[in-house]
C-alpha positions as CSV (number, residue, x, y, z in Angstrom):
1,A,-97.3,8.5,-57.2
2,H,-96.6,8.5,-61.0
3,Y,-99.1,7.3,-63.5
4,V,-98.9,6.4,-67.1
5,W,-102.0,5.9,-69.0
6,V,-102.0,3.6,-72.1
7,W,-104.9,3.5,-74.4
8,A,-105.3,0.4,-76.6
9,K,-107.4,0.2,-79.8
10,T,-108.5,-3.4,-78.8
11,K,-110.3,-4.2,-75.6
12,S,-108.0,-6.9,-74.5
13,L,-104.3,-6.5,-74.1
14,S,-102.4,-9.8,-74.8
15,R,-99.0,-10.7,-73.2
16,H,-97.5,-9.8,-76.6
17,N,-99.2,-6.6,-77.0
18,W,-98.1,-5.5,-73.5
19,S,-94.6,-6.3,-74.3
20,R,-94.8,-4.0,-77.3
21,V,-96.5,-1.1,-75.1
22,A,-93.5,-1.5,-72.5
23,Q,-91.1,-1.1,-75.6
24,V,-92.7,2.0,-77.0
25,V,-92.9,3.5,-73.5
26,D,-89.4,2.8,-72.6
27,E,-88.3,4.3,-76.3
28,K,-90.5,7.4,-76.1
29,L,-90.7,8.3,-72.3
30,N,-87.6,6.5,-71.0
31,L,-89.8,4.8,-68.6
32,R,-89.7,1.0,-67.5
33,L,-93.2,-0.3,-67.0
34,E,-91.8,-3.0,-64.6
35,D,-90.9,-0.1,-62.2
36,F,-94.5,0.6,-61.7
37,K,-96.3,-1.2,-58.9
38,A,-99.6,-1.9,-60.4
39,V,-101.5,-1.7,-63.7
40,D,-105.1,-0.6,-63.5
41,F,-107.0,-1.3,-66.7
42,N,-110.4,0.5,-65.4
43,N,-109.3,3.9,-64.0
44,C,-108.2,5.7,-67.1
45,P,-109.3,9.3,-67.7
46,P,-111.3,9.8,-70.9
47,R,-109.3,9.3,-73.9
48,R,-108.1,12.5,-76.0
49,D,-106.5,12.3,-79.3
50,Y,-102.8,13.4,-78.8
51,P,-100.4,13.3,-81.8
52,N,-97.8,10.5,-81.5
């Protein structure tokens, strides 16, 4: 299985924000979020500060 973790600065991701996340992931990583089977907001590893 493949996982992509996305950290948001806000607690809630609105539908609008999620489409932006999908766009950035597509641009930077060439991945389509719709190809992933599930989204789990509660099972992320601890956040580390990575450069953009």
